[in-house]
C-alpha positions as CSV (number, residue, x, y, z in Angstrom):
1,M,-0.4,0.2,-0.1
2,T,1.6,3.5,-0.8
3,R,2.2,5.5,2.1
4,A,1.0,9.4,2.7
5,L,3.2,11.5,1.1
6,S,5.9,14.0,3.2
7,P,5.0,17.5,3.3
8,A,8.7,18.1,1.7
9,R,7.1,16.0,-1.5
10,A,3.6,17.1,-1.7
11,T,5.0,20.8,-2.0
12,A,7.1,19.4,-4.8
13,F,4.3,18.0,-6.8
14,A,2.5,21.1,-6.2
15,V,5.6,23.5,-7.3
16,A,5.8,21.2,-10.6
17,Y,2.1,21.5,-11.2
18,V,2.2,25.1,-10.5
19,V,5.1,25.4,-12.7
20,L,3.4,23.3,-16.1
21,T,0.3,25.0,-15.2
22,L,2.1,28.3,-16.4
23,V,3.6,26.7,-19.2
24,G,0.4,25.2,-20.2
25,R,-1.4,29.0,-20.2
26,A,1.4,30.2,-22.0
27,T,0.4,28.4,-25.1
28,A,-3.1,30.5,-25.2
29,I,-3.4,32.3,-28.2
30,E,-4.7,36.1,-28.3
31,G,-7.8,36.1,-28.5
32,Q,-9.1,32.9,-26.5
33,V,-8.8,31.6,-22.8
34,V,-7.9,28.2,-23.7
35,S,-4.5,26.8,-23.5
36,L,-3.6,24.9,-26.3
37,V,-1.6,21.8,-24.2
38,W,-1.8,21.1,-20.5
39,P,1.1,19.1,-19.2
40,G,0.1,19.7,-15.8
41,S,-2.4,17.1,-16.0
42,G,0.5,14.1,-16.2
43,V,1.7,15.7,-12.8
44,A,-1.6,16.0,-11.1
45,F,-2.1,12.2,-12.4
46,L,1.6,11.5,-10.7
47,W,0.6,13.2,-7.4
48,L,-2.6,11.1,-6.5
49,L,-1.0,8.2,-7.2
50,A,2.0,9.0,-4.9
51,E,-0.5,9.8,-2.4
52,S,-2.5,6.9,-0.1
53,P,-5.4,6.2,-1.4
54,R,-7.1,7.0,2.0
55,H,-5.8,10.6,2.0
56,V,-6.5,11.3,-1.4
57,L,-8.7,14.6,-0.5
58,R,-4.8,15.9,0.4
59,V,-4.4,15.8,-3.2
60,L,-7.4,16.9,-4.9
61,V,-8.1,19.8,-2.3
62,P,-4.9,21.8,-2.9
63,L,-4.8,20.2,-6.7
64,M,-8.4,22.5,-7.3
65,A,-7.1,25.5,-5.4
66,L,-3.8,26.0,-6.9
67,H,-5.2,25.2,-10.4
68,F,-8.1,27.9,-9.4
69,V,-5.4,30.8,-8.4
70,V,-3.3,30.3,-11.3
71,V,-5.5,30.4,-14.3
72,V,-7.8,33.2,-12.7
73,A,-4.5,35.2,-12.0
74,T,-3.4,34.8,-15.8
75,G,-6.6,36.2,-17.1
76,V,-9.1,33.3,-16.6
77,S,-12.7,34.5,-14.9
78,P,-13.2,33.3,-11.8
79,L,-16.1,31.1,-13.3
80,L,-14.3,29.4,-15.7
81,G,-11.4,29.0,-13.5
82,F,-13.8,27.0,-10.8
83,F,-14.9,24.9,-13.8
84,G,-11.3,24.2,-15.1
85,A,-10.3,23.6,-11.7
86,L,-13.2,21.1,-11.0
87,S,-12.1,19.1,-14.5
88,V,-9.1,18.9,-13.5
89,T,-9.6,17.6,-10.2
90,L,-12.6,15.2,-11.4
91,Q,-10.5,13.7,-14.3
92,T,-7.5,13.4,-12.3
93,A,-9.6,11.4,-9.5
94,V,-11.6,9.1,-12.1
95,A,-8.2,7.8,-13.7
96,G,-6.4,7.1,-10.4
97,L,-9.5,5.1,-9.4
98,L,-9.8,3.5,-12.5
99,L,-5.8,2.8,-12.4
100,R,-5.6,1.5,-9.0
101,R,-8.5,-0.8,-9.5
102,W,-7.4,-2.3,-12.9
103,C,-3.6,-2.5,-12.0
104,P,-3.6,-3.3,-8.6
105,T,0.1,-4.3,-9.3
106,M,1.1,-0.9,-10.4
107,L,3.2,1.4,-8.5
108,G,0.9,3.9,-7.0
109,A,-1.6,1.2,-6.7
110,G,0.1,-0.8,-4.5
111,G,2.6,-2.6,-6.6
112,T,5.9,-2.0,-7.8
113,H,5.4,-2.1,-11.5
114,S,5.1,0.6,-14.2
115,I,3.6,0.3,-17.6
116,R,6.5,-1.6,-19.0
117,S,3.7,-4.5,-20.2
118,P,1.2,-4.0,-23.2
119,R,-1.5,-4.5,-20.6
120,K,-0.7,-2.0,-18.1
121,L,-0.5,0.6,-21.1
122,A,-3.5,0.0,-22.3
123,A,-5.1,0.0,-18.8
124,M,-3.5,3.2,-18.3
125,A,-4.4,4.8,-21.4
126,G,-8.1,3.5,-20.6
127,A,-8.5,5.1,-17.6
128,A,-6.9,8.8,-18.9
129,A,-9.4,8.4,-21.9
130,I,-12.3,8.2,-19.2
131,G,-10.9,10.7,-16.8
132,C,-10.6,13.6,-19.5
133,A,-13.5,12.8,-21.5
134,L,-15.4,13.4,-18.1
135,G,-13.2,16.5,-17.7
136,A,-13.6,17.9,-21.0
137,G,-17.7,17.6,-20.7
138,V,-17.5,19.7,-17.3
139,G,-15.0,22.1,-18.8
140,A,-17.0,23.1,-22.1
141,F,-19.9,23.3,-19.8
142,G,-17.9,26.2,-17.9
143,L,-17.3,27.6,-21.4
144,W,-20.7,28.0,-22.4
145,L,-21.4,29.1,-18.9
146,D,-18.9,31.9,-19.0
147,G,-20.6,33.0,-22.7
148,V,-17.7,31.6,-24.7
149,T,-18.5,30.1,-28.0
150,V,-19.0,26.1,-27.6
151,A,-18.1,24.6,-31.3
152,A,-17.8,20.8,-31.8
153,L,-14.3,20.8,-31.7
154,T,-14.2,22.7,-28.2
155,P,-15.0,19.5,-26.2
156,V,-12.7,17.6,-28.2
157,A,-9.6,20.3,-28.3
158,W,-10.2,19.9,-24.2
159,F,-9.8,16.2,-24.2
160,A,-6.5,16.2,-26.3
161,R,-4.5,18.8,-24.3
162,H,-5.4,16.8,-21.1
163,V,-5.0,13.2,-21.9
164,V,-1.7,14.1,-24.0
165,G,-0.3,15.4,-21.0
166,V,-1.1,12.3,-18.9
167,L,0.1,9.7,-21.6
168,T,3.4,12.0,-22.0
169,V,4.3,13.6,-18.7
170,G,2.2,11.1,-16.6
171,A,3.6,8.1,-18.2
172,V,7.4,9.0,-18.6
173,G,7.2,10.1,-14.7
174,H,5.7,6.8,-13.8
175,L,8.7,5.0,-15.5
176,A,11.1,7.6,-13.9
177,W,9.4,6.6,-10.8
178,E,9.7,3.0,-11.3
179,W,13.1,3.4,-12.4
180,R,14.4,5.7,-8.8
181,T,12.4,2.7,-7.1
182,Q,12.8,-0.7,-8.4
183,T,15.9,-2.5,-10.1
184,I,15.5,-2.6,-13.8
185,P,17.3,-5.5,-15.9
186,A,19.0,-4.2,-18.8
187,R,17.7,-5.4,-22.1
188,T,18.7,-9.2,-23.2
189,R,20.7,-7.7,-26.1
190,G,20.7,-4.1,-25.3
191,G,23.1,-1.5,-26.2
192,S,25.7,0.5,-25.1
193,R,26.2,4.0,-23.8
194,T,28.0,5.1,-26.7
195,E,25.1,4.0,-28.8
196,L,22.9,5.7,-26.7
197,A,25.0,8.9,-27.5
198,L,25.0,8.7,-31.2
199,L,21.1,8.0,-31.0
200,W,20.8,10.8,-29.3
201,V,22.7,13.0,-31.1
202,V,21.6,12.0,-34.5
203,S,17.8,11.5,-33.5
204,V,17.4,15.3,-32.7
205,A,19.5,16.7,-35.4
206,A,17.2,14.5,-37.6
207,T,13.6,15.3,-36.0
208,V,14.7,19.2,-36.1
209,L,15.9,18.5,-39.8
210,L,12.4,17.1,-40.6
211,F,10.4,19.9,-39.3
212,V,12.4,22.5,-40.6
213,Q,11.8,21.8,-44.2
214,P,8.0,21.7,-45.8
215,Y,7.5,17.9,-47.0
216,P,5.1,15.5,-44.8
217,V,8.2,12.9,-43.7
218,V,7.8,13.8,-39.8
219,Y,6.6,9.9,-39.6
220,L,10.6,9.0,-39.8
221,V,10.7,10.2,-36.2
222,I,9.1,7.2,-35.4
223,V,12.3,4.9,-36.4
224,F,14.2,6.3,-33.4
225,A,11.4,5.7,-31.2
226,V,11.5,1.9,-32.2
227,W,15.4,2.2,-32.2
228,S,15.5,3.8,-28.7
229,A,13.0,1.1,-27.2
230,A,14.3,-1.9,-29.2
231,R,18.0,-1.7,-27.8
232,F,17.6,0.2,-24.6
233,R,15.3,0.0,-21.5
234,T,11.7,1.4,-21.5
235,F,12.2,4.3,-19.2
236,P,15.3,5.9,-21.8
237,A,13.3,5.2,-24.7
238,A,10.2,6.9,-23.4
239,L,12.2,9.8,-22.1
240,H,14.0,9.9,-25.5
241,S,10.4,10.0,-27.2
242,L,9.0,12.7,-25.4
243,V,12.1,14.6,-26.6
244,L,11.7,14.1,-29.8
245,G,7.7,14.6,-29.4
246,G,8.5,18.0,-27.1
247,I,10.4,19.5,-30.1
248,A,7.9,18.5,-32.8
249,L,5.3,20.0,-30.9
250,V,7.5,23.4,-30.2
251,L,8.7,23.4,-33.9
252,S,4.6,23.2,-34.9
253,L,3.9,25.7,-32.6
254,T,6.5,28.0,-33.9
255,D,4.8,27.6,-37.5
256,H,7.7,25.3,-38.7
257,G,7.4,21.7,-40.6
258,P,4.4,20.2,-42.4
259,F,1.7,20.7,-39.4
260,A,2.3,24.5,-40.0
261,A,0.1,24.3,-43.3
262,I,-2.9,24.2,-41.0
263,E,-4.7,27.4,-40.7
264,D,-6.5,26.9,-37.5
265,P,-4.2,27.0,-34.7
266,V,-6.4,24.7,-32.8
267,V,-6.5,21.6,-35.1
268,Q,-2.8,22.3,-35.7
269,V,-2.1,21.8,-32.1
270,L,-4.0,18.7,-32.3
271,V,-2.2,17.4,-34.9
272,S,1.1,18.4,-33.3
273,Q,0.3,16.7,-29.9
274,L,-1.6,13.5,-31.5
275,F,2.0,12.9,-33.7
276,M,3.9,13.1,-30.4
277,V,1.6,10.9,-28.7
278,A,2.3,8.7,-31.5
279,V,5.8,8.8,-31.2
280,L,5.6,7.8,-27.6
281,V,3.2,5.1,-27.4
282,T,5.5,3.4,-29.9
283,A,8.0,3.4,-27.8
284,L,6.3,2.2,-25.2
285,A,4.5,-0.3,-27.0
286,V,8.0,-1.6,-28.6
287,G,9.7,-1.4,-25.0
288,A,6.6,-3.2,-23.3
289,L,7.0,-5.6,-25.6
290,G,11.1,-5.7,-25.4
291,D,10.5,-6.2,-21.8
292,R,7.9,-9.3,-22.3
293,V,10.4,-10.9,-24.7
294,D,13.3,-10.2,-22.0
295,E,11.4,-11.6,-19.3
296,S,10.4,-14.2,-21.0
297,Y,13.9,-14.9,-22.2
298,A,15.4,-14.7,-18.6
299,A,12.5,-17.2,-17.2
300,A,13.7,-19.5,-20.2
301,T,17.0,-19.0,-19.3
302,A,16.6,-19.8,-15.4
303,A,14.3,-22.7,-16.0
304,R,17.2,-24.3,-18.2
305,A,19.7,-23.5,-15.5
306,D,17.5,-25.1,-12.7
307,A,16.9,-28.5,-15.2
308,A,20.8,-28.4,-15.3
309,E,20.8,-28.0,-11.7
310,Q,18.1,-30.6,-10.9
311,A,19.4,-32.8,-13.6
312,E,23.2,-32.9,-12.0
313,L,21.5,-33.6,-8.6
314,L,19.3,-36.3,-10.1
315,A,22.6,-37.6,-11.6
316,E,24.5,-37.2,-7.9
317,M,21.8,-39.5,-6.2
318,T,22.1,-42.2,-8.7
319,E,25.4,-42.5,-8.8
320,S,25.3,-42.6,-5.2
321,M,22.5,-44.8,-5.2
322,D,23.5,-48.6,-3.6
323,E,20.6,-50.2,-6.3
324,G,21.7,-50.5,-9.8
325,L,19.5,-48.5,-12.5
326,V,19.4,-49.1,-16.1
327,V,17.4,-47.2,-18.7
328,L,16.6,-49.0,-21.8
329,G,15.3,-47.9,-25.2
330,P,12.3,-48.7,-26.9
331,D,14.9,-51.3,-29.2
332,G,16.5,-52.5,-25.7
333,R,19.7,-50.4,-26.1
334,I,20.9,-49.1,-23.1
335,E,20.6,-45.5,-22.9
336,R,21.6,-44.6,-18.9
337,S,23.1,-46.4,-16.2
338,N,24.1,-45.6,-12.5
339,G,27.4,-46.5,-10.7
340,A,25.9,-49.3,-8.9
341,S,24.8,-51.0,-11.9
342,R,27.9,-50.6,-13.8
343,R,30.1,-51.9,-10.8
344,L,27.7,-55.0,-10.7
345,A,28.0,-55.8,-14.7
346,H,32.1,-56.1,-14.3
347,R,31.3,-58.4,-11.2
348,V,29.1,-60.6,-13.7
349,S,30.8,-60.0,-17.1
350,L,35.0,-60.5,-18.4
351,A,34.3,-57.4,-20.1
352,T,36.5,-54.6,-20.1
353,T,34.2,-51.9,-21.0
354,D,30.9,-50.7,-19.4
355,D,29.0,-50.8,-22.1
356,A,29.7,-54.4,-23.2
357,A,29.4,-55.2,-19.5
358,L,26.3,-53.9,-19.0
359,A,24.5,-55.3,-22.1
360,E,25.6,-58.8,-21.1
361,L,24.2,-58.5,-17.7
362,V,20.8,-57.0,-19.1
363,A,20.6,-59.9,-21.8
364,L,20.9,-62.3,-18.5
365,L,18.4,-60.4,-16.6
366,C,15.9,-60.3,-19.7
367,D,16.3,-63.9,-20.6
368,P,17.0,-65.7,-17.5
369,E,17.1,-69.6,-17.4
370,P,14.4,-71.4,-15.9
371,S,16.1,-72.3,-13.4
372,H,17.8,-69.2,-11.9
373,T,14.2,-68.1,-11.3
374,G,11.7,-68.3,-8.5
375,A,9.7,-70.8,-10.9
376,V,12.2,-73.5,-9.6
377,R,14.1,-72.5,-6.6
378,A,11.3,-71.8,-3.5
379,E,13.5,-69.1,-1.8
380,L,13.2,-66.5,-4.6
381,G,10.5,-64.3,-5.0
382,V,8.7,-62.7,-8.2
383,G,11.5,-60.8,-10.2
384,D,14.4,-62.5,-8.5
385,V,17.3,-63.7,-11.0
386,V,20.2,-66.1,-10.2
387,I,23.3,-64.5,-12.2
388,P,26.2,-66.9,-12.4
389,L,29.6,-65.3,-11.8
390,P,32.6,-66.2,-13.4
391,S,34.1,-67.1,-9.9
392,G,31.3,-70.3,-9.7
393,E,29.5,-68.3,-7.1
394,E,26.4,-67.0,-8.2
395,V,24.1,-63.7,-7.1
396,V,20.7,-63.2,-6.4
397,L,19.4,-59.9,-8.4
398,A,15.8,-58.4,-7.3
399,V,14.6,-57.1,-10.8
400,S,11.7,-54.6,-10.8
401,R,10.8,-53.1,-14.0
402,A,8.8,-49.5,-15.1
403,T,7.6,-48.3,-18.0
404,L,8.9,-44.9,-18.8
405,S,6.6,-43.3,-20.8
406,R,7.7,-40.6,-23.1
407,T,6.1,-37.8,-25.1
408,G,5.9,-38.3,-28.9
409,G,7.7,-41.7,-28.5
410,S,8.1,-45.3,-27.9
411,P,8.2,-45.8,-24.0
412,G,11.1,-47.1,-22.6
413,V,12.1,-49.2,-20.0
414,L,13.6,-48.9,-16.1
415,L,15.5,-51.7,-14.2
416,V,15.8,-51.1,-10.9
417,L,18.3,-54.2,-9.5
418,R,19.2,-54.6,-6.1
419,E,21.4,-57.6,-4.8
420,V,19.6,-60.1,-2.3
421,T,21.9,-62.9,-2.0
422,E,22.1,-62.9,1.7
423,H,18.7,-62.6,2.4
424,R,17.2,-65.1,-0.6
425,S,20.0,-68.1,0.8
426,G,18.5,-67.5,4.6
427,L,15.1,-68.1,3.2
428,R,15.9,-71.4,2.0
429,P,15.7,-73.1,5.8
430,L,12.7,-71.5,6.2
431,A,11.1,-73.4,3.7
432,G,12.7,-76.6,4.9
433,F,11.4,-75.7,8.0
434,A,7.8,-75.2,6.6
435,S,7.8,-78.6,5.4
436,T,8.8,-80.2,8.7
437,A,6.1,-78.2,10.8
438,A,3.4,-79.8,8.2
439,H,4.0,-83.0,9.1
440,D,5.8,-83.1,12.8
441,L,3.2,-80.4,14.4
442,R,0.0,-81.0,12.8
443,G,-0.1,-84.5,13.0
444,P,0.4,-85.2,17.0
445,L,-2.1,-81.8,17.4
446,S,-4.7,-83.5,15.9
447,A,-4.4,-86.5,17.8
448,I,-4.8,-84.8,21.0
449,R,-7.5,-82.7,19.4
450,S,-9.4,-86.3,19.0
451,W,-8.6,-87.7,22.3
452,L,-9.9,-84.7,23.7
453,S,-13.1,-84.8,21.7
454,L,-13.6,-88.7,22.5
455,A,-13.1,-88.0,26.2
456,V,-15.9,-85.6,26.5
457,D,-18.3,-87.8,24.7
458,D,-17.5,-90.6,27.0
459,L,-18.1,-88.4,30.5
460,E,-21.3,-88.6,32.1
461,P,-23.7,-85.3,31.3
462,G,-22.9,-82.9,34.3
463,S,-19.8,-84.2,35.1
464,E,-17.2,-81.9,36.9
465,A,-14.0,-83.0,33.9
466,V,-16.6,-81.9,31.3
467,E,-15.6,-78.3,31.2
468,P,-12.1,-78.2,31.8
469,L,-11.7,-80.8,28.7
470,R,-13.8,-78.4,26.9
471,R,-11.3,-75.7,27.6
472,A,-8.7,-77.8,26.4
473,E,-10.2,-79.0,23.3
474,R,-10.9,-74.9,22.4
475,A,-7.0,-74.3,23.3
476,S,-5.8,-77.0,21.1
477,E,-8.1,-75.8,18.1
478,Q,-6.5,-72.1,19.0
479,M,-3.4,-74.1,18.9
480,G,-3.9,-75.6,15.8
481,E,-5.0,-72.1,14.2
482,L,-1.7,-70.3,15.3
483,I,0.2,-73.3,14.0
484,G,-1.5,-73.2,10.6
485,D,-1.0,-69.7,10.7
486,L,2.4,-69.8,11.0
487,L,3.1,-72.4,8.3
488,E,1.0,-70.2,6.1
489,H,3.7,-67.6,6.9
490,A,6.4,-69.4,6.5
491,L,5.2,-70.9,3.5
492,A,4.1,-66.9,2.3
493,E,8.1,-65.9,3.0
494,S,9.7,-69.0,1.6
495,G,7.6,-70.9,-0.4
496,E,7.9,-71.3,-4.3
497,I,6.4,-68.2,-6.2
498,A,5.1,-69.5,-9.5
499,A,3.8,-66.1,-11.4
500,R,1.7,-66.4,-14.2
501,E,-1.7,-64.3,-15.5
502,V,-4.7,-64.4,-12.3
503,P,-7.8,-62.9,-12.8
504,I,-9.1,-60.7,-10.4
505,V,-12.6,-60.9,-11.4
506,G,-14.9,-63.4,-13.6
507,P,-15.6,-67.3,-13.5
508,G,-12.6,-69.0,-11.7
509,G,-11.1,-65.4,-10.9
510,V,-9.8,-64.5,-7.5
511,L,-12.9,-62.8,-5.9
512,D,-14.7,-66.1,-6.9
513,Q,-12.6,-68.5,-5.3
514,V,-13.0,-66.7,-2.2
515,S,-16.5,-65.7,-2.1
516,G,-17.7,-69.0,0.1
517,L,-16.0,-66.1,3.3
518,L,-18.9,-64.1,2.6
519,G,-22.1,-64.7,4.8
520,P,-25.8,-65.0,3.0
521,D,-26.3,-61.4,3.6
522,D,-22.6,-59.8,3.0
523,V,-22.1,-57.9,-0.2
524,L,-19.0,-57.9,-2.3
525,E,-18.9,-55.0,-5.0
526,A,-16.3,-55.2,-8.1
527,A,-16.3,-53.7,-11.4
528,P,-16.3,-57.0,-14.1
529,D,-12.9,-55.0,-15.8
530,L,-10.6,-55.0,-13.1
531,P,-7.0,-55.6,-14.7
532,S,-5.4,-59.3,-14.3
533,V,-2.1,-59.7,-12.3
534,R,1.0,-61.6,-12.8
535,A,1.7,-63.4,-9.4
536,D,1.6,-67.0,-7.9
537,P,-2.2,-68.2,-7.9
538,V,-1.9,-69.7,-4.2
539,A,-0.4,-66.5,-2.5
540,V,-2.7,-64.1,-4.4
541,R,-5.4,-65.9,-3.1
542,Q,-4.5,-66.2,0.4
543,L,-4.0,-62.5,-0.2
544,F,-7.5,-61.3,-1.1
545,G,-8.6,-64.2,1.3
546,N,-7.4,-62.9,4.4
547,L,-8.2,-59.5,3.7
548,I,-11.9,-60.4,2.5
549,G,-12.0,-63.0,5.5
550,N,-11.2,-60.0,7.8
551,A,-13.7,-57.5,6.2
552,V,-16.6,-60.1,7.0
553,K,-15.0,-61.2,10.6
554,Y,-14.9,-57.3,11.4
555,A,-18.4,-56.2,10.3
556,K,-20.1,-54.3,12.6
557,P,-21.9,-56.1,15.2
558,G,-25.5,-56.8,13.6
559,E,-24.8,-55.1,10.4
560,P,-23.7,-57.6,6.9
561,A,-20.0,-56.9,5.9
562,T,-20.5,-54.5,2.6
563,I,-16.9,-54.9,0.6
564,A,-16.1,-53.0,-2.2
565,V,-12.9,-53.9,-4.4
566,R,-11.7,-51.7,-7.1
567,A,-8.3,-52.1,-9.1
568,R,-6.4,-50.0,-11.5
569,R,-3.3,-50.4,-14.0
570,Q,-0.5,-48.1,-13.1
571,G,2.7,-48.6,-15.2
572,S,3.9,-52.1,-14.8
573,R,1.7,-52.6,-11.7
574,V,-1.7,-53.2,-10.9
575,V,-2.8,-50.9,-7.4
576,V,-5.6,-52.9,-5.6
577,E,-8.4,-51.3,-2.7
578,I,-10.4,-53.4,-0.6
579,E,-12.8,-51.1,1.4
580,D,-14.9,-52.6,3.8
581,Q,-18.0,-51.0,6.1
582,G,-16.6,-52.3,9.3
583,V,-15.3,-51.7,13.0
584,G,-12.3,-50.0,11.4
585,V,-8.8,-49.1,12.4
586,E,-7.8,-46.5,14.9
587,D,-4.8,-44.1,13.6
588,S,-2.5,-45.0,16.4
589,E,-2.9,-48.5,15.0
590,R,-2.4,-48.5,11.2
591,A,1.6,-48.9,11.2
592,L,1.6,-51.6,13.8
593,I,-1.2,-54.1,12.1
594,F,1.0,-55.4,9.7
595,Q,3.4,-56.7,12.5
596,R,3.6,-60.6,13.7
597,F,1.0,-61.0,16.2
598,H,-0.4,-57.8,16.9
599,R,-4.2,-57.0,18.2
600,S,-5.1,-53.8,18.9
601,G,-6.7,-54.3,22.6
602,A,-10.3,-53.3,21.0
603,V,-10.0,-56.3,18.6
604,R,-8.9,-58.7,21.1
605,A,-11.6,-57.8,23.4
606,H,-14.1,-58.5,21.1
607,F,-12.7,-61.1,18.2
608,R,-11.1,-64.3,18.3
609,G,-7.7,-64.3,16.0
610,T,-3.9,-64.9,16.1
611,G,-2.8,-61.5,14.5
612,M,-0.9,-63.4,11.8
613,G,-3.2,-62.6,9.1
614,L,-1.9,-59.4,7.9
615,S,1.4,-60.5,8.6
616,I,1.0,-63.2,5.9
617,C,-0.5,-59.9,3.3
618,K,2.5,-58.1,3.9
619,T,4.6,-60.9,3.2
620,I,3.0,-62.1,0.2
621,V,2.5,-58.6,-1.4
622,Q,6.5,-57.9,-0.3
623,R,7.6,-61.1,-2.5
624,H,5.4,-59.9,-5.5
625,G,7.6,-56.8,-5.4
626,G,4.9,-54.2,-4.0
627,T,3.8,-52.8,-0.8
628,I,0.6,-52.6,1.8
629,E,-0.9,-50.2,3.9
630,C,-4.0,-49.1,5.5
631,L,-5.3,-46.1,4.2
632,T,-6.4,-43.1,6.8
633,T,-10.5,-43.0,6.9
634,P,-12.7,-41.0,8.7
635,P,-13.6,-43.0,12.6
636,G,-16.3,-45.2,12.2
637,S,-16.1,-45.6,8.5
638,G,-14.1,-48.8,7.8
639,T,-11.1,-50.1,6.3
640,V,-9.3,-49.4,2.9
641,F,-5.7,-51.8,2.2
642,R,-4.4,-50.7,-0.8
643,F,-1.6,-53.0,-2.0
644,D,0.2,-53.5,-5.4
645,L,1.1,-56.4,-7.7
646,P,2.7,-57.0,-11.1
647,A,0.6,-56.3,-14.0
648,A,-0.1,-59.2,-16.3
649,S,1.0,-58.0,-19.9
650,P,-1.7,-57.1,-22.4
651,R,-0.9,-60.4,-24.2
652,E,-1.4,-62.5,-21.7
653,G,-4.8,-60.6,-20.5
654,G,-6.2,-60.6,-24.0
655,T,-5.5,-64.3,-24.1
656,A,-7.0,-65.2,-21.0
657,A,-10.2,-63.0,-21.5
658,G,-10.3,-64.4,-25.2
């Protein structure tokens, strides 16, 4: 917001207005009371903009008083002096109000810019035109009341002299204000001081020569306006054009140049002022366009520098990563790689160059032998590939792929390589343990449960031993469930993964297989066109079964379960969401529910379970290279689980669908 003017500055504006008012009064021809030019209008306009909008009366009242005193002192009647003062005050107030409303980013309107854009230049011209038109109406009315003959040209002349004052003195003064208070960037391809001095000398001399000869070639002055605005900043160019236009106006008033042939002095001055405005507006327009070009160039340069910095930062980040990154083009050729992938390639290959070693590594990853994948080796997950080393050892790489879309071109592929040799080798004993536990633990437990059931059946009704045996029977059932969950978790973590195309919906799809978990009133909603996944069918069935079983199990008491399954393809993955309307999960528990054996207090008090189901789901999703999370939902609105699995290829999906 513009601050209130200090008394010293307000006095300076008042003195400037008085001086330029005297200059304007000096142009009044003999026998007429109306001046031919009025540069003071520009000072009044700047005075109002420099003052705070809250204190505009500090400008308008002294302005009206000063105008009245000066014009009456120079021979104007008090009546006409009053209407002249009212005219200037009205036009200044209206033009200032409109400019502040239309361009709030300009100096004097709360911003820091001047008319260095086509929009602001047009706004200033429009505000000046409307304000001066109203002032011309008031002035013409005052002339009529004062007994002066008012012709059709009278309000036009009144309007022209004031609007020219605003567009010349006001515009250049506003640019000077910005020049003094703001940092103005230089032209991208600007001229030197020597060129500026040469421009001034040549243009002033040429303007004088053009106006002392009678031929109508004065339009050549506009060439110098274009030259100055194209090579130098807007304020010096506008000041230069104002001087050239002023020279032309003075020479025309002294009967020099082609405009001197016009007999009517009012028309002569109108044409001269029109020429002056044309020269200045040309410079302002070219300068404004030049500023926009410079701003665009500066923004593009800054964007390129920022992009280069971001690219350098990204390169440093990728080089510092432990995971290998390889970018393949549409033709399968290697386009980019990072240090980790190159180091890994040289471990695998005996080639001496990075390109040859990477090419050999990529060939092993893209077309691995079946014996080197999870289809044969139980400890490997989806995407795991065993790479034999020249030393006879082997390294296990977890490979994930992502499609890189490109504008106007075929997509590429990003390979992310992570060495998991130690982790996968540690899973081999777990796979053996799962097989052993299935035979060695379940068998004895089944026998215990059978003997307990027979013992209960042999007792007499009402026997004191019935209740303890019933408790033991229930405990054995819970032990069976726990062992079953532990075995499922071990198999999910280390069992064999045989990935193939698995439909989510349709006959034989995953949802069709787990629909037996629903009660008679439960509802399972899913669109018929959900994308298929490429995963282990048994593991995926267990994943969906656990989540949908939980939705049924944890439904609100007395209400049937309502479950919605959504899925969408996202690059090389399928993102699945399973939403229910059950009791929900507290925010403090969302990060803990995937831990083994974790069960919240509220769930433990009302529902049976081992706390292994979601841990099994997390293991299955992770072995397929994805993540699972419990999304935040409003209290009491149920639960939403989101996870991602590898997407089936379009060829697989099309074959299955057909």
